[in-house]
C-alpha positions in Angstrom: 11.5 5.8 19.1 8.0 5.0 17.5 6.4 1.9 18.8 3.3 0.3 17.1 0.6 -1.0 19.6 -2.3 -2.8 19.4 -4.8 -4.3 21.8 -5.7 -7.9 21.6 -9.1 -7.4 22.9 -10.5 -5.1 20.3 -12.3 -5.9 17.0 -10.0 -5.6 13.7 -11.9 -2.5 12.8 -11.0 -1.0 16.1 -7.3 -2.2 15.6 -7.3 -0.3 12.2 -8.8 2.8 13.8 -6.0 2.7 16.5 -3.3 2.0 14.0 -4.6 4.9 11.8 -4.3 7.1 14.7 -0.8 6.2 15.3 0.2 6.6 11.6 -1.2 10.1 11.9 1.0 10.8 14.6 3.9 9.4 12.9 3.4 11.5 10.0 2.5 14.7 11.7 4.9 17.5 11.1 6.3 16.1 7.9 4.7 16.7 4.4 7.9 15.5 2.4 6.1 12.9 -0.1 9.6 10.5 -0.2 10.0 10.8 3.6 6.4 10.1 4.3 6.0 7.2 1.8 9.3 5.4 3.4 7.7 5.8 6.8 4.3 4.6 5.9 5.9 1.6 4.1 7.9 0.6 7.2 4.7 1.4 9.5 2.5 -1.0 7.5 5.1 -3.7 7.4 5.5 -3.3 11.1 2.0 -3.2 11.9 0.1 -5.6 9.5 0.7 -9.3 9.9 1.8 -11.8 7.5 3.1 -9.3 4.7 6.3 -9.9 2.7 6.4 -6.5 0.7 4.8 -3.1 1.2 5.4 0.0 -0.7 4.7 2.4 -3.2 4.8 2.8 -7.1 4.6 6.3 -8.6 3.1 7.5 -11.8 5.3 8.4 -14.4 3.7 8.9 -17.7 1.8 5.7 -18.6 3.8 3.7 -16.2 4.3 3.1 -12.3 7.9 3.4 -11.1 9.2 1.9 -8.0 9.2 4.2 -5.0 9.7 3.5 -1.2 9.2 0.1 0.0 10.0 -2.6 2.5 10.6 -6.2 1.2 12.7 -8.0 -1.3 14.1 -6.4 -4.4 11.1 -5.3 -6.6 9.9 -4.6 -10.4 11.2 -1.2 -11.1 8.6 -0.2 -13.8 5.0 -1.6 -14.4 2.9 -0.3 -17.3 -0.6 0.8 -16.8 -2.7 -2.4 -17.1 -0.3 -4.8 -16.5 -0.3 -6.9 -13.2 -2.3 -6.1 -10.1 -0.6 -2.8 -9.8 -1.3 -1.8 -13.3 -4.8 -2.6 -13.0 -5.5 -0.7 -10.0 -3.7 2.0 -12.0 -6.2 1.8 -14.9 -9.2 1.1 -13.0 -8.6 3.6 -10.0 -9.9 0.8 -7.8 -8.5 -1.0 -5.2 -7.4 -4.6 -6.2 -7.9 -7.4 -3.7 -6.4 -10.6 -4.9 -6.8 -13.7 -3.0 -4.4 -15.8 -5.0 -2.1 -14.0 -7.2 -1.1 -17.1 -9.0 -4.9 -17.4 -10.3 -4.8 -13.5 -11.4 -4.1 -13.3 -15.2 -1.0 -11.3 -16.0 0.3 -11.3 -12.3 3.8 -10.0 -12.4 6.0 -12.3 -9.8 8.7 -10.1 -8.2 8.7 -12.4 -5.3 7.7 -16.2 -5.6 6.6 -16.3 -2.2 3.9 -13.8 -2.7 0.4 -15.6 -2.6 -2.2 -12.7 -2.2 -2.1 -9.0 -2.7 -3.9 -5.6 -2.2 -3.2 -2.7 -4.2 -4.6 0.6 -3.4 -4.6 3.7 -5.8 -3.4 7.0 -4.2 -5.8 9.6 -6.1 -5.3 13.2 -5.3 -7.7 15.8 -6.7 -9.1 13.2 -9.0 -5.4 12.2 -10.3 -3.7 9.1 -9.9 -0.2 9.9 -8.3 0.8 6.2 -7.1 -0.3 3.0 -6.0 0.4 1.2 -2.6 1.1 -2.4 -2.9 1.0 -5.1 -0.3 2.0 -8.8 -0.7 1.4 -11.6 1.6 3.0 -15.3 1.4 -0.6 -16.5 2.5 -3.4 -16.9 0.2 -6.5 -15.1 0.9 -4.6 -12.8 3.8 -6.7 -9.5 2.9 -10.4 -9.4 3.8 -12.8 -6.6 3.3 -11.9 -5.2 6.7 -8.3 -5.2 5.9 -9.0 -3.5 2.6 -11.1 -0.7 4.4 -8.6 -0.2 7.0 -5.7 -0.1 4.7 -7.6 2.4 2.6 -8.1 4.7 5.7 -4.2 4.4 6.0 -3.7 5.8 2.3 -6.2 8.4 3.0 -4.2 9.6 6.1 -1.1 9.3 3.9 -2.7 11.6 1.5 -3.9 14.1 4.0 -0.6 14.1 5.8 1.7 14.4 2.6 2.5 16.8 -0.2 1.6 14.4 -2.9 0.6 16.7 -5.6 4.3 16.6 -7.2 4.1 16.8 -11.0 5.6 13.7 -12.1 
């Protein structure tokens, strides 16, 4: 059984470093993309407060297709450039949206979502997926959260055979 632990007396940055070490331990010894994507999504959902969705969309041609996730039923296909995930795919930059209802073109899979962060998963200069997190709280994700979550994605990339040809 894997238990996620954090210490209440450390800074948010230190909490992310501690969690990232736990994530690396969880993913060690397994390289399979689907297995690690499922474990990663569950880990994030357990470790990060105030989330209602966490999961992957994988690149298939010029769109993103739903992969392993934790949360309510989701959109299955997202064209590049559409919504927060599609913007992350086109720009190859993390999208941290304070209020998704103010984001032009937001795709509302879960009406409870109020803020979102989407991190591109780029391997050898090529986009292979995006990792998407939604929260029911407006302004849930800070710059510190973004940096910590980006470090999680880097750990996922290093721990996983993500170079599948889609």
